[in-house]
N, C-alpha and C positions, 0 to 999 in steps of 0.2 A: 276564804279561809285559810290561804296559802301565802307564804312570804318568799322573799328571794332566796333562792338556793345557794349555799355555799360551798366548799369542798366537800363536806359532809354529805354522804347520800341521802335521798329525799328531798321533800319539802317541809317548811316550816308551815305547819298548819295551825291557823287561829280559830279556836272555837269561839262562837258567839257570846259565851260566859266571859271572855275576856283571857281564858287560859291559852297555852301554846305549846304546842310540841314538835318534834322532829320525826316523820313518819316516811318511811321508805317502802312502798309497796311492791319492790322489784320489778316493775315492768311498765312502760311509757303509759299504756293503755290503763293500767290502774291507777295511774297517777290522775286521771281526769276524774275519776270518780268522786273524791271529796269536794268538788265544787258544786254539789248538790245531788238531787237524784229525784227518782218517782217517790209519789206518796210522802209519807212523813219526811222523807229525806229533803224535800223540796224547803225544809226550813232553813238548810244549807246553801242554799242558791246563791252563786257569787257570779254566775255568768248572765249578766243583764245587758249589757251592752259590747262592741266590738274591741274596745280597749281591754275589756276583761279577759277576752279569748286570746288576745295578744300578751297580755301580762303572763296568763298561764304558761304559754308557750316559753317565753322567755325563762320562767321558772322551773319549766320541767326537765327531764333528764336528756331532752335532745342535745346531741352533741354540740358545743359551742352556743348554745342557746339560738335565738334569731335576733340578738342584737339590742340593745337600749333603744327606745323609740322606733321599735319596728314600726313599719306602716304608715310613718308619718311623712315619707316622701314618695310620690308614685314611681313604681317600678323598683322601689328599694322595699328591703327588708319583708314584713309579712302584711300584707292589707286583708281585712276582714270587713264582710258587710253584716248588716244587721240578720240576713237570712242566713247566713253562715253561722250567726251564734244559734239561731233556733234550731239548725241543723246539727251543732254541737251537742246542745240539752237532749234532742234527741239520740243521738248516738252514745252519749253518756248513759242515759237511762236504759236502753238497749244492752249496754255492756253491763250495767249493773244486775238486769235479769238473768244475762249469759253468765255470768260468772256466778251468781246463786244458785243457777240450777245446775252448774259445774260441780259446785260445791256440795250440793244435795244429791249428785249423780242422777239428776232428772235429764229428760230430753229438752234441749232448747225450744223456745216457742218460734213458730216460722215467721213470725213478722219481726222478731228480734233478729233472726239471721238475715231476712232480708236488708234490714236497715244497716247492719254490719257489713253484708257484702255488697250493698249498693255503695256505702262510703268508698270501700276499698277498691271497686273498680274505677275509681276517678284518679286523674293523675295525682300522684303524690308530691311533696316537697322533694327537691334534689339538692345533693351537697356536691362539695366539688373540693379539690385540694388546692392550697394557696402556695404561693412560692416559697413561704416559710415553714410549710410539711404540715400545716394546719388543717382542719376541716371547717368550711364555711357552708353557708347556704346559697344558692343560685337566685341571684334577684327575682322578684317578681312573685313571689311566694304567696298563696291566697289561702283565707280560711279552709276550703274545699280542700287544699293540697294538706293541711294539716290535718285535716279529720282523715284522710285518706291514709296519710302515715299514721295516724292513730288505730285505724281498722285494721291495716296488716299487720300492726305489732299485735293486736288482739288474736288475729287469726293464728300467728305464728305460737303465740301463748297457749290458746285453747287447742291447738293440734300437736303442740310440741311435747318435750320430755317432761317438762314440767307442769304438765295441767293437773296431775293428780296432786300438785302441791298448793293450788289454788284454795287459800282458807279464810274463814270470817276470824277476826280477832276472838279469843278467848273469853273476853269480858262479857258478861251477859248484858251490859247496857251499850256494847260497841259494835258497830256494824261493818267497819272497815274491812275491806278486804285485802288481801297481800297475795304473794306467790313467793314460797319460801325455796331460796335457791342456794342455801347452805349446804355444805356438806353433810352435817348430820342429820338435817330435815326436821329439826325439832321445833322449830319458832312456833311461839303460842300467841303472841300478843301483837298488835298494831305496832307498838312502841314499848319498850321498857321503861321509857322515860315516864309514861302515862298511864296505861293500863297494867303493863307488868308491875310496875311500882305501887299501883293501889293495891294489885293483889296479895304483892308481899306485906303491905301494912296489914290489912286485912287477916292475912293468915299469922302474923304475928301476935295481933292482938287477939285470934281466936287462941294461940297458944297459951296466951296470959291468962284467959278466962276458963279454958278448958279444964277438967279433972285431970289430977297428976297421973301421967300415963298415955292419956288419950290424946292423939292426934286426929286432927280434923282433915278431911279432904283437900288434896293439893297443898299440904305442910311442906312436903319433902320436894316439890316442884318448883320451877321457875315461873 
């Protein structure tokens, strides 16, 4: 569902219908969600084998990525097992439910909290500074370390200053979650390129068909 990141923030998401758009959820942990999810969201599942999780890590907002071809050599890059892919799906599904509970201002499910905290308790990926002043990753990273890094990011998000800005996209047919870290705090859409633009098109058509002087709900918003 995602494509290689560029200098533009976010992931390039590819829908099964063939369309694509750039989506910046604002946090590493939320970048894991578009890879699939519980219930109907399993339709979007892309984490089937170790290479899929490595690819997601390369495309994520992790500083410096993890390098092309990570995991291809023992001890170098990111090594992921089939069991760790299953763990990634379990953590992702828990993150979906935890984030949605936060949006609804409901208490989190104990099982989901346990999944998150268990992942965070494992050793995370470690970074280091290169001679050129750049950040890189210590060799020997594992899928478990990757998931710990994601889980710790989630804890920072849910317990941090922007927790109240975790939102679901305003489109009625989009479940994507993001955290609005902008100064105005008025972000409404997963992406203006997709849902925001669709809303503008619908609002424009509604204005054309509405009786003179009548403004439909949302016409004056973005």
